[in-house]
Structures are given as C-alpha cells and as structure tokens.
PDB file of N, CA, C and O in Angstrom:
ATOM      1  N   MET A   1       0.839  -1.163   0.000  1.00  0.00           N
ATOM      2  CA  MET A   1       0.000   0.000   0.000  1.00  0.00           C
ATOM      3  C   MET A   1       0.894   1.239   0.000  1.00  0.00           C
ATOM      4  O   MET A   1       1.887   1.292   0.726  1.00  0.00           O
ATOM      5  N   LEU A   2       0.545   2.225  -0.807  1.00  0.00           N
ATOM      6  CA  LEU A   2       1.276   3.481  -0.867  1.00  0.00           C
ATOM      7  C   LEU A   2       0.448   4.576  -0.206  1.00  0.00           C
ATOM      8  O   LEU A   2      -0.757   4.677  -0.437  1.00  0.00           O
ATOM      9  N   VAL A   3       1.102   5.396   0.620  1.00  0.00           N
ATOM     10  CA  VAL A   3       0.429   6.493   1.304  1.00  0.00           C
ATOM     11  C   VAL A   3       1.118   7.786   0.905  1.00  0.00           C
ATOM     12  O   VAL A   3       2.340   7.905   0.996  1.00  0.00           O
ATOM     13  N   PHE A   4       0.329   8.747   0.466  1.00  0.00           N
ATOM     14  CA  PHE A   4       0.832  10.053   0.077  1.00  0.00           C
ATOM     15  C   PHE A   4       0.534  11.029   1.215  1.00  0.00           C
ATOM     16  O   PHE A   4      -0.626  11.276   1.545  1.00  0.00           O
ATOM     17  N   LYS A   5       1.606  11.585   1.818  1.00  0.00           N
ATOM     18  CA  LYS A   5       1.426  12.504   2.935  1.00  0.00           C
ATOM     19  C   LYS A   5       2.579  13.492   2.959  1.00  0.00           C
ATOM     20  O   LYS A   5       3.740  13.100   2.844  1.00  0.00           O
ATOM     21  N   SER A   6       2.266  14.765   3.108  1.00  0.00           N
ATOM     22  CA  SER A   6       3.271  15.831   3.208  1.00  0.00           C
ATOM     23  C   SER A   6       4.257  15.787   2.043  1.00  0.00           C
ATOM     24  O   SER A   6       5.469  15.881   2.237  1.00  0.00           O
ATOM     25  N   ASN A   7       3.728  15.646   0.846  1.00  0.00           N
ATOM     26  CA  ASN A   7       4.545  15.608  -0.371  1.00  0.00           C
ATOM     27  C   ASN A   7       5.550  14.467  -0.386  1.00  0.00           C
ATOM     28  O   ASN A   7       6.584  14.553  -1.049  1.00  0.00           O
ATOM     29  N   LYS A   8       5.250  13.407   0.339  1.00  0.00           N
ATOM     30  CA  LYS A   8       6.101  12.221   0.362  1.00  0.00           C
ATOM     31  C   LYS A   8       5.247  10.985   0.122  1.00  0.00           C
ATOM     32  O   LYS A   8       4.045  10.975   0.388  1.00  0.00           O
ATOM     33  N   ILE A   9       5.888   9.956  -0.381  1.00  0.00           N
ATOM     34  CA  ILE A   9       5.216   8.677  -0.604  1.00  0.00           C
ATOM     35  C   ILE A   9       5.855   7.649   0.308  1.00  0.00           C
ATOM     36  O   ILE A   9       7.073   7.469   0.298  1.00  0.00           O
ATOM     37  N   LYS A  10       5.027   6.969   1.102  1.00  0.00           N
ATOM     38  CA  LYS A  10       5.517   5.902   1.977  1.00  0.00           C
ATOM     39  C   LYS A  10       4.856   4.599   1.579  1.00  0.00           C
ATOM     40  O   LYS A  10       3.685   4.565   1.199  1.00  0.00           O
ATOM     41  N   ARG A  11       5.621   3.533   1.671  1.00  0.00           N
ATOM     42  CA  ARG A  11       5.127   2.207   1.302  1.00  0.00           C
ATOM     43  C   ARG A  11       4.941   1.378   2.564  1.00  0.00           C
ATOM     44  O   ARG A  11       5.843   1.298   3.398  1.00  0.00           O
ATOM     45  N   TYR A  12       3.771   0.762   2.703  1.00  0.00           N
ATOM     46  CA  TYR A  12       3.465  -0.096   3.846  1.00  0.00           C
ATOM     47  C   TYR A  12       3.179  -1.498   3.330  1.00  0.00           C
ATOM     48  O   TYR A  12       2.308  -1.699   2.483  1.00  0.00           O
ATOM     49  N   GLU A  13       3.915  -2.450   3.847  1.00  0.00           N
ATOM     50  CA  GLU A  13       3.793  -3.834   3.409  1.00  0.00           C
ATOM     51  C   GLU A  13       2.605  -4.550   4.057  1.00  0.00           C
ATOM     52  O   GLU A  13       2.116  -5.544   3.519  1.00  0.00           O
ATOM     53  N   ARG A  14       2.145  -4.064   5.187  1.00  0.00           N
ATOM     54  CA  ARG A  14       1.118  -4.782   5.954  1.00  0.00           C
ATOM     55  C   ARG A  14      -0.312  -4.537   5.480  1.00  0.00           C
ATOM     56  O   ARG A  14      -1.242  -5.130   6.027  1.00  0.00           O
ATOM     57  N   GLY A  15      -0.506  -3.712   4.514  1.00  0.00           N
ATOM     58  CA  GLY A  15      -1.845  -3.431   4.039  1.00  0.00           C
ATOM     59  C   GLY A  15      -2.526  -2.369   4.878  1.00  0.00           C
ATOM     60  O   GLY A  15      -1.902  -1.734   5.728  1.00  0.00           O
ATOM     61  N   PHE A  16      -3.817  -2.185   4.628  1.00  0.00           N
ATOM     62  CA  PHE A  16      -4.559  -1.097   5.257  1.00  0.00           C
ATOM     63  C   PHE A  16      -4.682  -1.275   6.766  1.00  0.00           C
ATOM     64  O   PHE A  16      -4.500  -0.317   7.516  1.00  0.00           O
ATOM     65  N   LYS A  17      -4.989  -2.494   7.221  1.00  0.00           N
ATOM     66  CA  LYS A  17      -5.120  -2.732   8.668  1.00  0.00           C
ATOM     67  C   LYS A  17      -3.798  -2.456   9.391  1.00  0.00           C
ATOM     68  O   LYS A  17      -3.790  -1.821  10.446  1.00  0.00           O
ATOM     69  N   GLY A  18      -2.714  -2.915   8.844  1.00  0.00           N
ATOM     70  CA  GLY A  18      -1.409  -2.672   9.437  1.00  0.00           C
ATOM     71  C   GLY A  18      -1.077  -1.189   9.479  1.00  0.00           C
ATOM     72  O   GLY A  18      -0.509  -0.694  10.453  1.00  0.00           O
ATOM     73  N   TYR A  19      -1.438  -0.489   8.414  1.00  0.00           N
ATOM     74  CA  TYR A  19      -1.218   0.954   8.352  1.00  0.00           C
ATOM     75  C   TYR A  19      -2.021   1.665   9.424  1.00  0.00           C
ATOM     76  O   TYR A  19      -1.495   2.532  10.123  1.00  0.00           O
ATOM     77  N   LYS A  20      -3.298   1.306   9.563  1.00  0.00           N
ATOM     78  CA  LYS A  20      -4.156   1.953  10.569  1.00  0.00           C
ATOM     79  C   LYS A  20      -3.648   1.679  11.976  1.00  0.00           C
ATOM     80  O   LYS A  20      -3.631   2.580  12.815  1.00  0.00           O
ATOM     81  N   ASN A  21      -3.230   0.430  12.246  1.00  0.00           N
ATOM     82  CA  ASN A  21      -2.722   0.100  13.580  1.00  0.00           C
ATOM     83  C   ASN A  21      -1.434   0.865  13.888  1.00  0.00           C
ATOM     84  O   ASN A  21      -1.258   1.374  14.995  1.00  0.00           O
ATOM     85  N   LYS A  22      -0.540   0.943  12.907  1.00  0.00           N
ATOM     86  CA  LYS A  22       0.712   1.680  13.105  1.00  0.00           C
ATOM     87  C   LYS A  22       0.420   3.154  13.327  1.00  0.00           C
ATOM     88  O   LYS A  22       1.021   3.784  14.197  1.00  0.00           O
ATOM     89  N   ARG A  23      -0.480   3.694  12.561  1.00  0.00           N
ATOM     90  CA  ARG A  23      -0.832   5.107  12.686  1.00  0.00           C
ATOM     91  C   ARG A  23      -1.433   5.402  14.051  1.00  0.00           C
ATOM     92  O   ARG A  23      -1.137   6.430  14.660  1.00  0.00           O
ATOM     93  N   LYS A  24      -2.278   4.497  14.528  1.00  0.00           N
ATOM     94  CA  LYS A  24      -2.890   4.677  15.856  1.00  0.00           C
ATOM     95  C   LYS A  24      -1.805   4.657  16.933  1.00  0.00           C
ATOM     96  O   LYS A  24      -1.815   5.485  17.844  1.00  0.00           O
ATOM     97  N   HIS A  25      -0.873   3.713  16.825  1.00  0.00           N
ATOM     98  CA  HIS A  25       0.231   3.610  17.783  1.00  0.00           C
ATOM     99  C   HIS A  25       1.123   4.850  17.713  1.00  0.00           C
ATOM    100  O   HIS A  25       1.525   5.386  18.746  1.00  0.00           O
ATOM    101  N   ASP A  26       1.428   5.301  16.505  1.00  0.00           N
ATOM    102  CA  ASP A  26       2.262   6.491  16.325  1.00  0.00           C
ATOM    103  C   ASP A  26       1.595   7.719  16.929  1.00  0.00           C
ATOM    104  O   ASP A  26       2.262   8.543  17.555  1.00  0.00           O
ATOM    105  N   ASN A  27       0.276   7.848  16.743  1.00  0.00           N
ATOM    106  CA  ASN A  27      -0.440   8.996  17.289  1.00  0.00           C
ATOM    107  C   ASN A  27      -0.416   8.990  18.813  1.00  0.00           C
ATOM    108  O   ASN A  27      -0.327  10.053  19.427  1.00  0.00           O
ATOM    109  N   LEU A  28      -0.494   7.814  19.436  1.00  0.00           N
ATOM    110  CA  LEU A  28      -0.405   7.736  20.890  1.00  0.00           C
ATOM    111  C   LEU A  28       0.971   8.195  21.359  1.00  0.00           C
ATOM    112  O   LEU A  28       1.083   8.930  22.340  1.00  0.00           O
ATOM    113  N   ASP A  29       2.016   7.763  20.659  1.00  0.00           N
ATOM    114  CA  ASP A  29       3.370   8.198  21.000  1.00  0.00           C
ATOM    115  C   ASP A  29       3.514   9.701  20.847  1.00  0.00           C
ATOM    116  O   ASP A  29       4.108  10.362  21.698  1.00  0.00           O
ATOM    117  N   LEU A  30       2.968  10.246  19.758  1.00  0.00           N
ATOM    118  CA  LEU A  30       3.042  11.689  19.530  1.00  0.00           C
ATOM    119  C   LEU A  30       2.258  12.445  20.590  1.00  0.00           C
ATOM    120  O   LEU A  30       2.708  13.489  21.062  1.00  0.00           O
ATOM    121  N   ASP A  31       1.092  11.934  20.969  1.00  0.00           N
ATOM    122  CA  ASP A  31       0.295  12.572  22.015  1.00  0.00           C
ATOM    123  C   ASP A  31       1.050  12.594  23.339  1.00  0.00           C
ATOM    124  O   ASP A  31       1.030  13.601  24.048  1.00  0.00           O
ATOM    125  N   ASN A  32       1.708  11.501  23.675  1.00  0.00           N
ATOM    126  CA  ASN A  32       2.492  11.445  24.914  1.00  0.00           C
ATOM    127  C   ASN A  32       3.660  12.425  24.865  1.00  0.00           C
ATOM    128  O   ASN A  32       3.929  13.124  25.841  1.00  0.00           O
ATOM    129  N   GLU A  33       4.340  12.475  23.748  1.00  0.00           N
ATOM    130  CA  GLU A  33       5.471  13.392  23.602  1.00  0.00           C
ATOM    131  C   GLU A  33       4.997  14.838  23.671  1.00  0.00           C
ATOM    132  O   GLU A  33       5.664  15.683  24.269  1.00  0.00           O
ATOM    133  N   LEU A  34       3.857  15.126  23.069  1.00  0.00           N
ATOM    134  CA  LEU A  34       3.287  16.467  23.111  1.00  0.00           C
ATOM    135  C   LEU A  34       2.945  16.859  24.547  1.00  0.00           C
ATOM    136  O   LEU A  34       3.187  17.996  24.953  1.00  0.00           O
ATOM    137  N   MET A  35       2.390  15.933  25.309  1.00  0.00           N
ATOM    138  CA  MET A  35       2.040  16.198  26.700  1.00  0.00           C
ATOM    139  C   MET A  35       3.305  16.498  27.520  1.00  0.00           C
ATOM    140  O   MET A  35       3.293  17.395  28.364  1.00  0.00           O
ATOM    141  N   ILE A  36       4.370  15.769  27.283  1.00  0.00           N
ATOM    142  CA  ILE A  36       5.630  16.007  27.994  1.00  0.00           C
ATOM    143  C   ILE A  36       6.171  17.400  27.664  1.00  0.00           C
ATOM    144  O   ILE A  36       6.611  18.129  28.553  1.00  0.00           O
ATOM    145  N   ILE A  37       6.133  17.759  26.393  1.00  0.00           N
ATOM    146  CA  ILE A  37       6.618  19.075  25.980  1.00  0.00           C
ATOM    147  C   ILE A  37       5.775  20.180  26.608  1.00  0.00           C
ATOM    148  O   ILE A  37       6.317  21.180  27.078  1.00  0.00           O
ATOM    149  N   GLU A  38       4.460  20.010  26.621  1.00  0.00           N
ATOM    150  CA  GLU A  38       3.585  21.015  27.227  1.00  0.00           C
ATOM    151  C   GLU A  38       3.864  21.165  28.723  1.00  0.00           C
ATOM    152  O   GLU A  38       3.816  22.276  29.251  1.00  0.00           O
ATOM    153  N   ASN A  39       4.150  20.068  29.402  1.00  0.00           N
ATOM    154  CA  ASN A  39       4.490  20.147  30.826  1.00  0.00           C
ATOM    155  C   ASN A  39       5.810  20.885  31.035  1.00  0.00           C
ATOM    156  O   ASN A  39       5.941  21.667  31.977  1.00  0.00           O
ATOM    157  N   LYS A  40       6.787  20.642  30.165  1.00  0.00           N
ATOM    158  CA  LYS A  40       8.063  21.347  30.263  1.00  0.00           C
ATOM    159  C   LYS A  40       7.876  22.844  30.027  1.00  0.00           C
ATOM    160  O   LYS A  40       8.492  23.667  30.704  1.00  0.00           O
ATOM    161  N   ILE A  41       7.022  23.191  29.065  1.00  0.00           N
ATOM    162  CA  ILE A  41       6.738  24.604  28.782  1.00  0.00           C
ATOM    163  C   ILE A  41       6.128  25.262  30.012  1.00  0.00           C
ATOM    164  O   ILE A  41       6.525  26.367  30.381  1.00  0.00           O
ATOM    165  N   THR A  42       5.180  24.605  30.643  1.00  0.00           N
ATOM    166  CA  THR A  42       4.540  25.137  31.849  1.00  0.00           C
ATOM    167  C   THR A  42       5.565  25.326  32.959  1.00  0.00           C
ATOM    168  O   THR A  42       5.547  26.338  33.659  1.00  0.00           O
ATOM    169  N   ASP A  43       6.453  24.361  33.121  1.00  0.00           N
ATOM    170  CA  ASP A  43       7.497  24.449  34.148  1.00  0.00           C
ATOM    171  C   ASP A  43       8.404  25.652  33.892  1.00  0.00           C
ATOM    172  O   ASP A  43       8.723  26.399  34.817  1.00  0.00           O
ATOM    173  N   ILE A  44       8.814  25.837  32.649  1.00  0.00           N
ATOM    174  CA  ILE A  44       9.693  26.953  32.299  1.00  0.00           C
ATOM    175  C   ILE A  44       8.989  28.285  32.538  1.00  0.00           C
ATOM    176  O   ILE A  44       9.598  29.223  33.051  1.00  0.00           O
ATOM    177  N   LEU A  45       7.723  28.374  32.175  1.00  0.00           N
ATOM    178  CA  LEU A  45       6.987  29.621  32.391  1.00  0.00           C
ATOM    179  C   LEU A  45       6.911  29.961  33.874  1.00  0.00           C
ATOM    180  O   LEU A  45       6.982  31.132  34.246  1.00  0.00           O
ATOM    181  N   GLY A  46       6.768  28.950  34.720  1.00  0.00           N
ATOM    182  CA  GLY A  46       6.752  29.181  36.156  1.00  0.00           C
ATOM    183  C   GLY A  46       8.105  29.655  36.673  1.00  0.00           C
ATOM    184  O   GLY A  46       8.168  30.514  37.552  1.00  0.00           O
ATOM    185  N   LYS A  47       9.182  29.103  36.134  1.00  0.00           N
ATOM    186  CA  LYS A  47      10.532  29.468  36.593  1.00  0.00           C
ATOM    187  C   LYS A  47      10.979  30.826  36.060  1.00  0.00           C
ATOM    188  O   LYS A  47      11.640  31.587  36.767  1.00  0.00           O
ATOM    189  N   ILE A  48      10.624  31.124  34.831  1.00  0.00           N
ATOM    190  CA  ILE A  48      11.149  32.334  34.186  1.00  0.00           C
ATOM    191  C   ILE A  48      10.644  33.602  34.871  1.00  0.00           C
ATOM    192  O   ILE A  48      11.281  34.652  34.781  1.00  0.00           O
ATOM    193  N   ASN A  49       9.510  33.510  35.552  1.00  0.00           N
ATOM    194  CA  ASN A  49       8.955  34.668  36.256  1.00  0.00           C
ATOM    195  C   ASN A  49       9.818  35.102  37.437  1.00  0.00           C
ATOM    196  O   ASN A  49       9.640  36.208  37.948  1.00  0.00           O
ATOM    197  N   ASN A  50      10.737  34.270  37.876  1.00  0.00           N
ATOM    198  CA  ASN A  50      11.597  34.588  39.014  1.00  0.00           C
ATOM    199  C   ASN A  50      12.843  35.376  38.621  1.00  0.00           C
ATOM    200  O   ASN A  50      13.640  35.744  39.484  1.00  0.00           O
ATOM    201  N   PHE A  51      13.017  35.635  37.327  1.00  0.00           N
ATOM    202  CA  PHE A  51      14.226  36.296  36.847  1.00  0.00           C
ATOM    203  C   PHE A  51      13.888  37.536  36.033  1.00  0.00           C
ATOM    204  O   PHE A  51      12.781  37.685  35.514  1.00  0.00           O
ATOM    205  N   LEU A  52      14.869  38.415  35.937  1.00  0.00           N
ATOM    206  CA  LEU A  52      14.748  39.596  35.085  1.00  0.00           C
ATOM    207  C   LEU A  52      15.274  39.253  33.695  1.00  0.00           C
ATOM    208  O   LEU A  52      16.119  38.369  33.557  1.00  0.00           O
ATOM    209  N   PRO A  53      14.786  39.940  32.668  1.00  0.00           N
ATOM    210  CA  PRO A  53      15.227  39.626  31.298  1.00  0.00           C
ATOM    211  C   PRO A  53      16.741  39.717  31.082  1.00  0.00           C
ATOM    212  O   PRO A  53      17.266  39.067  30.178  1.00  0.00           O
ATOM    213  N   GLU A  54      17.437  40.494  31.877  1.00  0.00           N
ATOM    214  CA  GLU A  54      18.895  40.593  31.684  1.00  0.00           C
ATOM    215  C   GLU A  54      19.682  39.487  32.399  1.00  0.00           C
ATOM    216  O   GLU A  54      20.896  39.388  32.216  1.00  0.00           O
ATOM    217  N   ASP A  55      19.023  38.667  33.199  1.00  0.00           N
ATOM    218  CA  ASP A  55      19.687  37.558  33.893  1.00  0.00           C
ATOM    219  C   ASP A  55      20.033  36.423  32.924  1.00  0.00           C
ATOM    220  O   ASP A  55      19.292  36.152  31.978  1.00  0.00           O
ATOM    221  N   GLU A  56      21.159  35.773  33.173  1.00  0.00           N
ATOM    222  CA  GLU A  56      21.590  34.642  32.331  1.00  0.00           C
ATOM    223  C   GLU A  56      20.589  33.492  32.394  1.00  0.00           C
ATOM    224  O   GLU A  56      20.294  32.864  31.378  1.00  0.00           O
ATOM    225  N   GLU A  57      20.075  33.221  33.574  1.00  0.00           N
ATOM    226  CA  GLU A  57      19.110  32.125  33.734  1.00  0.00           C
ATOM    227  C   GLU A  57      17.832  32.405  32.945  1.00  0.00           C
ATOM    228  O   GLU A  57      17.238  31.490  32.375  1.00  0.00           O
ATOM    229  N   TYR A  58      17.418  33.649  32.912  1.00  0.00           N
ATOM    230  CA  TYR A  58      16.251  34.046  32.121  1.00  0.00           C
ATOM    231  C   TYR A  58      16.509  33.753  30.640  1.00  0.00           C
ATOM    232  O   TYR A  58      15.654  33.198  29.950  1.00  0.00           O
ATOM    233  N   LYS A  59      17.685  34.130  30.169  1.00  0.00           N
ATOM    234  CA  LYS A  59      18.031  33.914  28.755  1.00  0.00           C
ATOM    235  C   LYS A  59      18.080  32.422  28.418  1.00  0.00           C
ATOM    236  O   LYS A  59      17.629  31.999  27.353  1.00  0.00           O
ATOM    237  N   ARG A  60      18.635  31.633  29.345  1.00  0.00           N
ATOM    238  CA  ARG A  60      18.709  30.188  29.129  1.00  0.00           C
ATOM    239  C   ARG A  60      17.305  29.583  29.069  1.00  0.00           C
ATOM    240  O   ARG A  60      17.005  28.773  28.192  1.00  0.00           O
ATOM    241  N   LEU A  61      16.457  29.985  30.005  1.00  0.00           N
ATOM    242  CA  LEU A  61      15.078  29.472  30.025  1.00  0.00           C
ATOM    243  C   LEU A  61      14.304  29.939  28.804  1.00  0.00           C
ATOM    244  O   LEU A  61      13.507  29.186  28.244  1.00  0.00           O
ATOM    245  N   ASP A  62      14.537  31.177  28.390  1.00  0.00           N
ATOM    246  CA  ASP A  62      13.857  31.704  27.202  1.00  0.00           C
ATOM    247  C   ASP A  62      14.244  30.916  25.954  1.00  0.00           C
ATOM    248  O   ASP A  62      13.388  30.612  25.123  1.00  0.00           O
ATOM    249  N   ASN A  63      15.522  30.586  25.819  1.00  0.00           N
ATOM    250  CA  ASN A  63      15.968  29.781  24.672  1.00  0.00           C
ATOM    251  C   ASN A  63      15.361  28.380  24.715  1.00  0.00           C
ATOM    252  O   ASN A  63      14.944  27.841  23.690  1.00  0.00           O
ATOM    253  N   GLU A  64      15.318  27.804  25.905  1.00  0.00           N
ATOM    254  CA  GLU A  64      14.712  26.479  26.050  1.00  0.00           C
ATOM    255  C   GLU A  64      13.217  26.533  25.716  1.00  0.00           C
ATOM    256  O   GLU A  64      12.684  25.629  25.071  1.00  0.00           O
ATOM    257  N   PHE A  65      12.552  27.594  26.159  1.00  0.00           N
ATOM    258  CA  PHE A  65      11.134  27.792  25.859  1.00  0.00           C
ATOM    259  C   PHE A  65      10.906  27.863  24.345  1.00  0.00           C
ATOM    260  O   PHE A  65      10.001  27.217  23.817  1.00  0.00           O
ATOM    261  N   LYS A  66      11.725  28.645  23.660  1.00  0.00           N
ATOM    262  CA  LYS A  66      11.586  28.791  22.208  1.00  0.00           C
ATOM    263  C   LYS A  66      11.793  27.453  21.498  1.00  0.00           C
ATOM    264  O   LYS A  66      11.077  27.137  20.547  1.00  0.00           O
ATOM    265  N   GLU A  67      12.770  26.665  21.956  1.00  0.00           N
ATOM    266  CA  GLU A  67      13.023  25.355  21.362  1.00  0.00           C
ATOM    267  C   GLU A  67      11.841  24.411  21.583  1.00  0.00           C
ATOM    268  O   GLU A  67      11.457  23.669  20.679  1.00  0.00           O
ATOM    269  N   LEU A  68      11.266  24.442  22.784  1.00  0.00           N
ATOM    270  CA  LEU A  68      10.112  23.584  23.077  1.00  0.00           C
ATOM    271  C   LEU A  68       8.893  23.978  22.241  1.00  0.00           C
ATOM    272  O   LEU A  68       8.148  23.112  21.783  1.00  0.00           O
ATOM    273  N   ILE A  69       8.692  25.269  22.044  1.00  0.00           N
ATOM    274  CA  ILE A  69       7.584  25.731  21.201  1.00  0.00           C
ATOM    275  C   ILE A  69       7.777  25.235  19.762  1.00  0.00           C
ATOM    276  O   ILE A  69       6.822  24.820  19.106  1.00  0.00           O
ATOM    277  N   LYS A  70       9.007  25.283  19.292  1.00  0.00           N
ATOM    278  CA  LYS A  70       9.320  24.789  17.945  1.00  0.00           C
ATOM    279  C   LYS A  70       9.010  23.289  17.844  1.00  0.00           C
ATOM    280  O   LYS A  70       8.403  22.842  16.871  1.00  0.00           O
ATOM    281  N   GLN A  71       9.433  22.515  18.858  1.00  0.00           N
ATOM    282  CA  GLN A  71       9.158  21.077  18.875  1.00  0.00           C
ATOM    283  C   GLN A  71       7.660  20.806  18.916  1.00  0.00           C
ATOM    284  O   GLN A  71       7.172  19.892  18.251  1.00  0.00           O
ATOM    285  N   LYS A  72       6.939  21.594  19.688  1.00  0.00           N
ATOM    286  CA  LYS A  72       5.485  21.421  19.804  1.00  0.00           C
ATOM    287  C   LYS A  72       4.814  21.640  18.448  1.00  0.00           C
ATOM    288  O   LYS A  72       3.935  20.873  18.055  1.00  0.00           O
ATOM    289  N   ARG A  73       5.227  22.678  17.743  1.00  0.00           N
ATOM    290  CA  ARG A  73       4.651  22.958  16.411  1.00  0.00           C
ATOM    291  C   ARG A  73       4.918  21.797  15.449  1.00  0.00           C
ATOM    292  O   ARG A  73       4.031  21.375  14.707  1.00  0.00           O
ATOM    293  N   GLU A  74       6.156  21.289  15.473  1.00  0.00           N
ATOM    294  CA  GLU A  74       6.509  20.189  14.585  1.00  0.00           C
ATOM    295  C   GLU A  74       5.688  18.935  14.904  1.00  0.00           C
ATOM    296  O   GLU A  74       5.245  18.228  13.999  1.00  0.00           O
ATOM    297  N   LEU A  75       5.491  18.669  16.197  1.00  0.00           N
ATOM    298  CA  LEU A  75       4.680  17.506  16.579  1.00  0.00           C
ATOM    299  C   LEU A  75       3.239  17.679  16.143  1.00  0.00           C
ATOM    300  O   LEU A  75       2.631  16.744  15.623  1.00  0.00           O
ATOM    301  N   LYS A  76       2.689  18.861  16.348  1.00  0.00           N
ATOM    302  CA  LYS A  76       1.294  19.105  15.964  1.00  0.00           C
ATOM    303  C   LYS A  76       1.096  18.951  14.466  1.00  0.00           C
ATOM    304  O   LYS A  76       0.027  18.534  14.020  1.00  0.00           O
ATOM    305  N   ASP A  77       2.110  19.282  13.691  1.00  0.00           N
ATOM    306  CA  ASP A  77       2.027  19.115  12.233  1.00  0.00           C
ATOM    307  C   ASP A  77       1.987  17.639  11.857  1.00  0.00           C
ATOM    308  O   ASP A  77       1.473  17.289  10.795  1.00  0.00           O
ATOM    309  N   ASN A  78       2.527  16.762  12.719  1.00  0.00           N
ATOM    310  CA  ASN A  78       2.579  15.315  12.429  1.00  0.00           C
ATOM    311  C   ASN A  78       1.369  14.552  12.963  1.00  0.00           C
ATOM    312  O   ASN A  78       1.186  13.377  12.642  1.00  0.00           O
ATOM    313  N   ILE A  79       0.551  15.205  13.767  1.00  0.00           N
ATOM    314  CA  ILE A  79      -0.621  14.506  14.327  1.00  0.00           C
ATOM    315  C   ILE A  79      -1.784  14.573  13.382  1.00  0.00           C
ATOM    316  O   ILE A  79      -2.854  14.043  13.681  1.00  0.00           O
TER     317      ILE A  79
END
C-alpha cells in the first residue's frame, strides 16, 4: 500500500489494517510526547517569572522555551 502525505510517498507492506494500527500507535506516541513538551513549557513559564530579562538564567530558560515551542509545532504538524 502506498500512502501520500506531506509531499512524500511511503510504502506499507502490511496493508490497510497494518497501516491503521501503526498510525494509531504512532499517534499515541506523539500525544504522549506532546504532553511532555507542554508540561516542560509550563514548568519553564513558572521558573522564568523569578528572573529579570537581563539575567543569564532568564536567557537560558527563554531559549529552552523557544526550542520547546518549535518542537510542539513540529509535533502538531505530524498529528
């Protein structure tokens, strides 16, 4: 079976049922990963309020926050 998604073609040997089962499993993994990222974002937002924008820790947390937001967007595009 050939699947066309995001301008790519993927081949699945297991047929439609195998494809659906794999997709369901993949979506559960993506949902779990998304939940972990969202929890990390919440944690960073709680910590960043304790610092001023000119503090090094603020800058480090801000960079980590931006990276997590980027990861979240990429995951949402795959769900």
